[in-house]
NUTITOR-609854 format. One record per residue: x, y, z of N, C-alpha, C in turn; residue in one letter. Coordinates in Angstrom, 1 decimal, always signed. Layout:
<sites>
n_c1; n_c2; n_c3; ca_c1; ca_c2; ca_c3; c_c1; c_c2; c_c3; resn
X; Y; Z; X; Y; Z; X; Y; Z; A
...
</sites>
This chain:
<sites>
n_c1; n_c2; n_c3; ca_c1; ca_c2; ca_c3; c_c1; c_c2; c_c3; resn
+102.8; +29.5; +118.4; +101.5; +30.3; +118.5; +100.9; +30.4; +117.1; M
+99.6; +30.1; +117.0; +98.9; +30.2; +115.8; +98.3; +31.6; +115.6; D
+98.1; +32.0; +114.3; +97.5; +33.3; +114.0; +98.5; +34.4; +114.1; G
+98.0; +35.6; +114.0; +98.7; +36.9; +114.0; +98.8; +37.4; +115.4; H
+100.0; +37.6; +115.9; +100.2; +38.1; +117.3; +101.0; +39.4; +117.2; H
+100.8; +40.2; +118.3; +101.5; +41.5; +118.4; +102.0; +41.6; +119.8; V
+103.0; +42.5; +120.0; +103.5; +42.8; +121.3; +102.8; +44.1; +121.7; Y
+102.2; +44.2; +122.9; +101.5; +45.4; +123.3; +101.6; +45.5; +124.8; L
+102.3; +46.6; +125.2; +102.4; +46.9; +126.7; +102.9; +45.8; +127.5; D
+104.0; +45.1; +127.1; +104.6; +44.1; +127.9; +104.1; +42.7; +127.7; G
+103.1; +42.5; +126.8; +102.6; +41.1; +126.5; +102.5; +40.9; +125.1; C
+102.6; +39.6; +124.7; +102.3; +39.2; +123.3; +100.9; +38.7; +123.3; V
+100.1; +39.3; +122.4; +98.7; +39.0; +122.4; +98.2; +38.7; +121.0; K
+97.2; +37.9; +120.9; +96.6; +37.5; +119.6; +95.8; +38.7; +119.1; K
+96.1; +39.1; +117.8; +95.4; +40.2; +117.3; +94.1; +39.8; +116.6; A
+93.1; +40.7; +116.6; +91.9; +40.4; +115.8; +92.2; +40.3; +114.3; P
+91.6; +39.4; +113.7; +91.9; +39.1; +112.3; +91.5; +40.2; +111.3; E
+90.5; +40.9; +111.6; +89.9; +41.9; +110.7; +89.9; +43.3; +111.3; K
+90.4; +44.3; +110.6; +90.2; +45.7; +111.0; +90.7; +46.0; +112.4; D
+91.8; +45.4; +112.8; +92.5; +45.7; +114.1; +93.0; +47.2; +114.0; A
+92.7; +48.0; +115.0; +93.0; +49.4; +114.9; +94.5; +49.6; +114.7; W
+95.4; +48.7; +115.2; +96.8; +48.9; +115.1; +97.4; +48.4; +113.8; F
+96.5; +47.9; +112.9; +97.0; +47.5; +111.6; +96.4; +48.3; +110.4; S
+95.6; +49.3; +110.8; +94.9; +50.1; +109.7; +95.7; +51.4; +109.4; C
+95.5; +51.9; +108.2; +96.2; +53.1; +107.8; +95.9; +54.3; +108.6; P
+94.7; +54.3; +109.2; +94.4; +55.5; +110.1; +95.3; +55.6; +111.3; G
+95.6; +54.4; +111.8; +96.5; +54.4; +113.0; +98.0; +54.5; +112.5; F
+98.4; +53.7; +111.5; +99.8; +53.6; +111.1; +100.3; +54.9; +110.4; L
+99.4; +55.5; +109.7; +99.9; +56.7; +108.8; +99.1; +57.9; +109.0; Y
+98.2; +58.0; +110.0; +97.4; +59.1; +110.2; +96.4; +59.4; +109.0; G
+96.0; +58.3; +108.3; +95.1; +58.5; +107.2; +93.7; +58.7; +107.7; A
+93.4; +59.9; +108.1; +92.1; +60.2; +108.6; +91.8; +61.6; +108.7; G
+90.5; +62.0; +108.8; +90.0; +63.3; +108.9; +89.3; +63.5; +110.2; L
+89.3; +64.7; +110.7; +88.5; +64.9; +111.9; +87.8; +66.3; +111.9; F
+86.8; +66.5; +112.7; +86.1; +67.7; +113.0; +85.9; +67.8; +114.5; E
+86.1; +69.0; +115.0; +85.8; +69.3; +116.4; +84.6; +70.3; +116.4; T
+83.5; +69.9; +117.0; +82.3; +70.6; +117.0; +81.9; +71.1; +118.4; I
+81.7; +72.4; +118.5; +81.3; +72.9; +119.8; +79.9; +72.6; +120.1; R
+79.6; +72.4; +121.4; +78.3; +72.0; +121.9; +77.9; +73.1; +122.9; V
+76.7; +73.7; +122.7; +76.1; +74.7; +123.6; +74.7; +74.3; +123.9; E
+74.3; +74.2; +125.2; +73.0; +73.8; +125.7; +72.6; +72.5; +125.1; R
+73.6; +71.6; +124.9; +73.3; +70.3; +124.4; +73.2; +70.2; +122.9; G
+73.4; +71.3; +122.2; +73.2; +71.3; +120.7; +74.5; +71.5; +120.0; Q
+74.9; +70.8; +119.0; +76.1; +71.0; +118.2; +76.0; +72.3; +117.3; P
+77.0; +73.1; +117.3; +77.0; +74.3; +116.6; +77.5; +74.1; +115.2; L
+76.9; +74.7; +114.2; +77.4; +74.7; +112.8; +77.6; +73.3; +112.2; F
+76.8; +72.4; +112.6; +77.0; +71.0; +112.3; +77.0; +70.8; +110.7; L
+76.1; +71.5; +110.1; +76.0; +71.3; +108.6; +77.3; +71.8; +107.9; E
+77.8; +72.9; +108.4; +79.1; +73.3; +107.9; +80.2; +72.3; +108.1; E
+80.3; +71.7; +109.3; +81.3; +70.7; +109.5; +81.1; +69.5; +108.6; H
+79.8; +69.1; +108.4; +79.6; +68.0; +107.5; +80.0; +68.3; +106.1; Q
+79.8; +69.6; +105.6; +80.2; +70.0; +104.3; +81.7; +70.0; +104.1; D
+82.4; +70.4; +105.2; +83.9; +70.4; +105.1; +84.4; +69.0; +105.0; R
+83.8; +68.1; +105.8; +84.3; +66.7; +105.8; +84.0; +66.1; +104.5; L
+82.9; +66.4; +103.9; +82.5; +65.8; +102.6; +83.5; +66.3; +101.5; A
+83.8; +67.6; +101.6; +84.7; +68.2; +100.6; +86.1; +67.6; +100.7; L
+86.6; +67.4; +102.0; +87.9; +66.8; +102.2; +87.9; +65.4; +101.7; S
+86.8; +64.6; +101.9; +86.7; +63.3; +101.3; +86.8; +63.3; +99.8; C
+86.2; +64.2; +99.2; +86.2; +64.4; +97.7; +87.6; +64.7; +97.3; Q
+88.4; +65.5; +98.0; +89.7; +65.9; +97.6; +90.6; +64.6; +97.7; T
+90.4; +63.8; +98.7; +91.2; +62.6; +98.9; +90.7; +61.4; +98.1; L
+89.6; +61.6; +97.4; +89.0; +60.5; +96.6; +88.6; +59.4; +97.6; N
+88.0; +59.7; +98.7; +87.5; +58.8; +99.7; +86.0; +58.8; +99.6; W
+85.3; +57.7; +99.9; +83.8; +57.7; +100.0; +83.4; +58.5; +101.3; P
+82.4; +59.3; +101.2; +82.0; +60.0; +102.4; +81.3; +59.1; +103.4; P
+81.2; +59.4; +104.7; +80.5; +58.6; +105.6; +79.1; +58.3; +105.2; P
+78.7; +57.0; +105.3; +77.3; +56.6; +104.9; +76.3; +56.8; +106.1; S
+76.8; +57.0; +107.3; +76.0; +57.2; +108.5; +75.4; +58.6; +108.5; T
+74.2; +58.8; +109.0; +73.6; +60.1; +109.3; +74.4; +60.8; +110.4; S
+75.2; +61.7; +110.1; +76.1; +62.4; +111.1; +75.3; +63.1; +112.1; L
+74.2; +63.8; +111.7; +73.4; +64.6; +112.6; +72.8; +63.6; +113.7; A
+72.3; +62.5; +113.3; +71.7; +61.5; +114.2; +72.7; +60.9; +115.1; E
+73.9; +60.6; +114.5; +74.9; +60.0; +115.3; +75.5; +60.9; +116.4; A
+75.7; +62.2; +116.0; +76.2; +63.2; +116.9; +75.2; +63.4; +118.0; V
+74.0; +63.5; +117.7; +72.9; +63.7; +118.7; +72.9; +62.6; +119.8; A
+73.1; +61.3; +119.3; +73.1; +60.2; +120.2; +74.3; +60.2; +121.1; L
+75.4; +60.6; +120.6; +76.7; +60.6; +121.4; +76.6; +61.8; +122.5; V
+76.0; +62.9; +122.1; +75.9; +64.0; +123.0; +74.9; +63.6; +124.1; I
+73.8; +63.0; +123.8; +72.8; +62.5; +124.8; +73.4; +61.5; +125.7; E
+74.1; +60.5; +125.1; +74.7; +59.4; +125.9; +75.7; +59.9; +127.0; A
+76.5; +61.0; +126.6; +77.5; +61.5; +127.5; +77.0; +62.7; +128.3; N
+75.7; +63.1; +128.1; +75.1; +64.2; +128.8; +75.9; +65.5; +128.7; R
+76.3; +65.8; +127.5; +77.1; +67.0; +127.3; +76.2; +68.2; +127.1; V
+76.5; +69.3; +127.9; +75.7; +70.5; +127.8; +76.5; +71.6; +127.2; K
+77.7; +71.8; +127.8; +78.7; +72.8; +127.2; +80.0; +72.1; +127.0; E
+80.3; +71.8; +125.8; +81.5; +71.0; +125.5; +81.8; +70.9; +124.1; G
+82.3; +69.7; +123.6; +82.7; +69.5; +122.2; +82.5; +68.1; +121.8; R
+82.3; +67.9; +120.5; +82.2; +66.6; +119.9; +83.4; +66.5; +119.0; V
+84.0; +65.3; +119.0; +85.1; +65.0; +118.1; +84.6; +63.9; +117.1; R
+84.6; +64.3; +115.8; +84.2; +63.4; +114.8; +85.5; +62.9; +114.0; L
+85.7; +61.6; +114.0; +86.9; +61.0; +113.4; +86.5; +60.1; +112.3; N
+87.0; +60.3; +111.1; +86.7; +59.4; +109.9; +88.0; +59.0; +109.4; Y
+88.3; +57.7; +109.5; +89.7; +57.2; +109.1; +89.6; +55.9; +108.3; F
+90.7; +55.6; +107.7; +90.8; +54.5; +106.8; +91.2; +53.3; +107.6; Q
+90.4; +52.2; +107.5; +90.7; +50.9; +108.1; +91.4; +50.0; +107.2; G
+91.7; +48.8; +107.8; +92.3; +47.8; +106.9; +91.4; +47.4; +105.7; K
+90.1; +47.5; +106.0; +89.1; +47.3; +104.9; +88.1; +48.3; +105.1; E
+88.0; +49.3; +104.2; +86.9; +50.3; +104.3; +87.3; +51.4; +105.2; G
+86.3; +52.2; +105.7; +86.5; +53.3; +106.5; +85.7; +53.2; +107.8; F
+86.2; +53.9; +108.8; +85.5; +53.8; +110.1; +85.1; +55.3; +110.6; H
+84.0; +55.4; +111.3; +83.6; +56.6; +111.9; +83.5; +56.5; +113.4; L
+84.3; +57.3; +114.1; +84.3; +57.3; +115.5; +83.9; +58.7; +116.0; L
+82.9; +58.8; +116.9; +82.4; +60.0; +117.4; +82.5; +60.0; +118.9; I
+83.2; +61.0; +119.5; +83.2; +61.1; +121.0; +82.7; +62.5; +121.4; T
+82.3; +62.6; +122.6; +81.8; +63.9; +123.1; +82.2; +64.0; +124.6; A
+82.6; +65.2; +125.0; +83.0; +65.5; +126.4; +82.6; +66.9; +126.8; E
+82.3; +67.0; +128.1; +82.0; +68.3; +128.7; +83.3; +69.1; +128.8; E
+83.1; +70.4; +128.7; +84.2; +71.3; +128.9; +84.8; +71.9; +127.6; G
+85.4; +73.1; +127.7; +85.9; +73.8; +126.5; +87.4; +74.1; +126.8; L
+88.2; +74.3; +125.7; +89.6; +74.6; +125.9; +89.9; +76.0; +126.5; P
+89.0; +76.9; +126.2; +89.2; +78.3; +126.7; +88.3; +78.6; +127.8; Y
+88.8; +79.4; +128.7; +87.9; +79.9; +129.8; +87.3; +81.2; +129.4; R
+86.2; +81.6; +130.2; +85.5; +82.8; +129.9; +86.5; +84.0; +130.0; E
+87.4; +84.0; +131.0; +88.3; +85.1; +131.2; +89.3; +85.3; +130.0; E
+89.5; +84.2; +129.3; +90.5; +84.2; +128.2; +89.9; +85.2; +127.1; D
+88.6; +85.2; +126.9; +88.0; +86.0; +125.9; +88.1; +87.5; +126.3; Y
+88.2; +87.8; +127.6; +88.2; +89.2; +128.0; +89.6; +89.7; +128.2; H
+90.5; +88.9; +128.7; +91.8; +89.3; +129.0; +92.8; +89.0; +127.9; K
+92.5; +88.0; +127.1; +93.4; +87.5; +126.0; +94.5; +86.6; +126.6; G
+95.5; +86.3; +125.9; +96.6; +85.5; +126.3; +97.8; +85.8; +125.5; C
+98.9; +85.3; +126.1; +100.2; +85.5; +125.4; +100.4; +84.4; +124.3; R
+100.9; +84.9; +123.1; +101.1; +84.0; +122.0; +102.6; +83.8; +121.7; A
+103.0; +82.6; +121.4; +104.4; +82.3; +121.1; +104.6; +82.1; +119.6; L
+105.6; +82.7; +119.0; +105.9; +82.5; +117.6; +106.7; +81.2; +117.5; I
+106.2; +80.2; +116.8; +106.9; +78.9; +116.8; +108.1; +78.9; +116.0; L
+109.1; +78.1; +116.3; +110.5; +78.2; +115.7; +110.6; +77.5; +114.4; P
+109.5; +76.7; +114.0; +109.6; +76.1; +112.7; +108.4; +76.5; +111.8; W
+108.5; +76.6; +110.5; +107.5; +77.2; +109.6; +106.4; +76.2; +109.2; P
+105.3; +76.8; +108.8; +104.2; +76.0; +108.2; +104.5; +76.0; +106.7; R
+104.4; +74.8; +106.1; +104.7; +74.6; +104.7; +103.4; +74.9; +103.9; N
+103.3; +76.1; +103.3; +102.1; +76.5; +102.6; +102.0; +75.7; +101.3; Q
+103.0; +75.0; +100.8; +102.9; +74.2; +99.6; +102.4; +72.8; +99.8; R
+102.2; +72.4; +101.1; +101.8; +71.0; +101.3; +100.3; +70.8; +100.9; S
+100.0; +69.7; +100.2; +98.7; +69.4; +99.7; +97.7; +69.2; +100.9; P
+98.3; +68.9; +102.1; +97.4; +68.6; +103.3; +97.1; +69.8; +104.1; L
+97.7; +71.0; +103.8; +97.6; +72.1; +104.8; +96.2; +72.6; +104.9; V
+95.3; +72.4; +103.8; +94.0; +72.9; +103.9; +93.0; +71.9; +104.3; K
+93.5; +70.7; +104.7; +92.6; +69.6; +105.2; +92.8; +69.4; +106.7; L
+91.7; +69.1; +107.4; +91.8; +68.9; +108.8; +92.0; +67.4; +109.0; K
+93.3; +67.0; +109.0; +93.6; +65.6; +109.0; +94.1; +65.1; +110.3; T
+94.2; +63.8; +110.5; +94.7; +63.2; +111.7; +96.2; +63.2; +111.7; M
+96.9; +63.8; +110.7; +98.3; +64.0; +110.7; +98.6; +65.3; +111.6; N
+98.4; +65.2; +112.9; +98.3; +66.4; +113.7; +99.4; +66.5; +114.7; Y
+100.5; +65.7; +114.5; +101.6; +65.6; +115.4; +102.3; +67.0; +115.5; L
+102.5; +67.7; +114.3; +103.1; +68.9; +114.3; +102.4; +69.9; +115.2; E
+101.1; +70.0; +115.1; +100.3; +70.9; +116.0; +100.4; +70.5; +117.5; N
+100.3; +69.2; +117.7; +100.3; +68.7; +119.0; +101.6; +69.0; +119.7; Y
+102.7; +68.7; +119.0; +104.0; +69.0; +119.5; +104.2; +70.5; +119.8; W
+103.7; +71.3; +118.9; +103.7; +72.8; +119.1; +103.0; +73.2; +120.3; A
+101.8; +72.6; +120.6; +101.0; +72.9; +121.8; +101.8; +72.6; +123.1; L
+102.6; +71.5; +123.0; +103.4; +71.1; +124.2; +104.4; +72.2; +124.5; Q
+105.0; +72.8; +123.4; +106.0; +73.8; +123.5; +105.3; +75.1; +124.1; K
+104.1; +75.4; +123.6; +103.3; +76.5; +124.1; +103.1; +76.4; +125.6; V
+102.7; +75.2; +126.0; +102.5; +75.0; +127.5; +103.7; +75.2; +128.3; K
+104.9; +74.7; +127.7; +106.1; +74.8; +128.4; +106.5; +76.3; +128.7; E
+106.1; +77.1; +127.7; +106.4; +78.5; +127.8; +105.3; +79.3; +128.5; E
+104.3; +78.6; +129.0; +103.2; +79.2; +129.7; +102.5; +80.3; +128.8; R
+102.4; +80.0; +127.6; +101.6; +80.8; +126.6; +100.2; +80.2; +126.4; A
+99.4; +81.0; +125.6; +98.1; +80.5; +125.4; +97.9; +79.9; +124.0; G
+98.8; +80.3; +123.1; +98.7; +79.8; +121.7; +100.0; +79.9; +121.0; E
+100.2; +79.1; +120.0; +101.5; +79.2; +119.2; +101.1; +79.6; +117.8; G
+101.9; +80.5; +117.2; +101.6; +81.0; +115.9; +102.7; +80.6; +114.9; L
+102.2; +80.1; +113.7; +103.1; +79.6; +112.7; +103.3; +80.7; +111.6; F
+104.6; +80.9; +111.2; +104.9; +81.6; +110.0; +105.0; +80.6; +108.9; L
+104.9; +81.0; +107.6; +105.1; +80.0; +106.6; +106.5; +80.1; +106.1; N
+106.8; +79.3; +105.0; +108.2; +79.3; +104.5; +108.7; +80.6; +104.0; L
+107.8; +81.5; +103.6; +108.2; +82.9; +103.2; +108.3; +83.8; +104.3; A
+108.1; +83.4; +105.6; +108.2; +84.3; +106.7; +106.9; +85.1; +107.0; G
+105.8; +84.8; +106.3; +104.6; +85.5; +106.5; +103.6; +84.7; +107.5; R
+102.7; +85.4; +108.1; +101.8; +84.8; +109.0; +101.0; +83.7; +108.3; W
+100.8; +82.6; +109.0; +99.9; +81.6; +108.5; +98.7; +81.3; +109.4; A
+99.0; +80.7; +110.6; +97.9; +80.3; +111.5; +98.4; +80.0; +112.8; E
+97.5; +79.7; +113.8; +97.8; +79.3; +115.1; +97.8; +77.7; +115.1; G
+98.1; +77.1; +116.2; +98.1; +75.7; +116.3; +96.7; +75.2; +116.3; T
+95.7; +75.9; +116.8; +94.3; +75.5; +116.8; +93.4; +76.7; +116.5; R
+93.9; +77.7; +115.8; +93.1; +78.9; +115.5; +93.6; +79.6; +114.3; S
+92.7; +80.4; +113.7; +93.1; +81.3; +112.6; +93.5; +82.7; +113.2; N
+94.3; +83.4; +112.5; +94.8; +84.7; +113.0; +94.1; +85.9; +112.4; I
+93.7; +86.8; +113.2; +93.1; +88.1; +112.8; +93.9; +89.2; +113.5; F
+93.9; +90.4; +112.8; +94.6; +91.6; +113.4; +93.7; +92.8; +113.0; M
+93.5; +93.7; +114.0; +92.8; +94.9; +113.7; +93.8; +96.1; +113.8; V
+93.9; +96.9; +112.7; +94.8; +98.0; +112.7; +94.1; +99.2; +112.0; K
+93.9; +100.2; +112.8; +93.2; +101.4; +112.3; +91.8; +101.1; +111.7; K
+91.1; +100.3; +112.5; +89.7; +99.9; +112.2; +89.6; +99.1; +111.0; D
+90.7; +98.4; +110.5; +90.7; +97.5; +109.4; +91.0; +96.1; +109.9; V
+90.3; +95.1; +109.5; +90.5; +93.7; +110.0; +91.3; +93.0; +108.9; L
+92.4; +92.4; +109.4; +93.3; +91.7; +108.5; +93.4; +90.2; +108.9; Y
+93.5; +89.3; +107.9; +93.7; +87.9; +108.1; +94.5; +87.3; +107.0; T
+95.4; +86.4; +107.2; +96.2; +85.8; +106.1; +95.3; +85.2; +105.0; P
+95.7; +85.2; +103.8; +94.9; +84.6; +102.7; +95.1; +83.1; +102.8; Q
+94.2; +82.3; +102.2; +94.2; +80.9; +102.3; +95.5; +80.3; +101.7; E
+96.1; +80.9; +100.7; +97.3; +80.3; +100.1; +98.6; +80.6; +100.9; D
+98.4; +81.2; +102.1; +99.6; +81.4; +103.0; +99.9; +80.2; +103.8; E
+99.1; +79.1; +103.7; +99.4; +77.9; +104.5; +98.6; +77.7; +105.7; G
+97.3; +77.8; +105.6; +96.4; +77.7; +106.8; +95.2; +76.9; +106.5; L
+94.6; +76.4; +107.5; +93.3; +75.7; +107.4; +92.3; +76.7; +107.4; L
+91.5; +76.9; +106.4; +90.4; +77.9; +106.4; +89.3; +77.5; +107.3; P
+89.4; +78.0; +108.5; +88.4; +77.6; +109.6; +87.0; +78.0; +109.3; G
+86.0; +77.3; +109.9; +84.6; +77.7; +109.7; +84.3; +79.0; +110.5; L
+84.9; +79.2; +111.6; +84.7; +80.5; +112.3; +85.4; +81.6; +111.6; M
+86.5; +81.3; +110.9; +87.2; +82.4; +110.1; +86.2; +82.9; +109.1; R
+85.6; +82.0; +108.4; +84.6; +82.3; +107.3; +83.5; +83.2; +107.9; R
+83.0; +82.8; +109.1; +81.9; +83.6; +109.7; +82.4; +85.0; +110.1; R
+83.6; +85.1; +110.6; +84.1; +86.4; +111.0; +84.2; +87.3; +109.8; V
+84.7; +86.8; +108.7; +84.9; +87.6; +107.4; +83.5; +88.0; +106.9; I
+82.5; +87.2; +107.0; +81.2; +87.5; +106.5; +80.6; +88.7; +107.4; R
+80.8; +88.6; +108.7; +80.3; +89.6; +109.6; +81.1; +90.9; +109.4; L
+82.4; +90.8; +109.1; +83.2; +92.0; +108.9; +82.7; +92.7; +107.6; A
+82.4; +92.0; +106.6; +82.0; +92.6; +105.3; +80.6; +93.3; +105.5; L
+79.8; +92.8; +106.4; +78.5; +93.5; +106.7; +78.7; +94.9; +107.4; R
+79.8; +95.0; +108.1; +80.2; +96.2; +108.8; +80.9; +97.2; +107.9; L
</sites>
């Protein structure tokens, strides 16, 4: 057989010569960033803040930022999928040559309306979050630890899993930041405790300061 071939799902197939997804660092090593953007009434929420975080993460990794107009691309994907209440997933990852931008959109949200009123049970995860990791403050495609934790959460029929850090202090949830109210005071772990400083976390802190 001539050219580069791979084994995939029972068959040996000829691989594309350039930028095959299975030969790029984004697939092989999780060398990518992502943003999940909520959509309400067909409009993406806090899009500018998501763009700013992505650009800052690119700067940290010494990557070139996306050259595409993200606002225009996101709007096109939302319209094409007819999403009214759902989410957009923005993926920016390293290819074999250069970088790729993949944007998807789907209807539906991970939490139900009743979850906000009744709450849910949270599981303390059995392994710690490493607050010393240089990646902990970046929203990267190295997401297997969180994905695995979510599977354990589902097995225990809980709604969320909570990470402690190496020092045994609260860090974050698998897909959320942690807040606690005690005697009318709002508490949340500091950023150096090993958490992704979420955009909603920042908004909650701003609103709390006004109160």
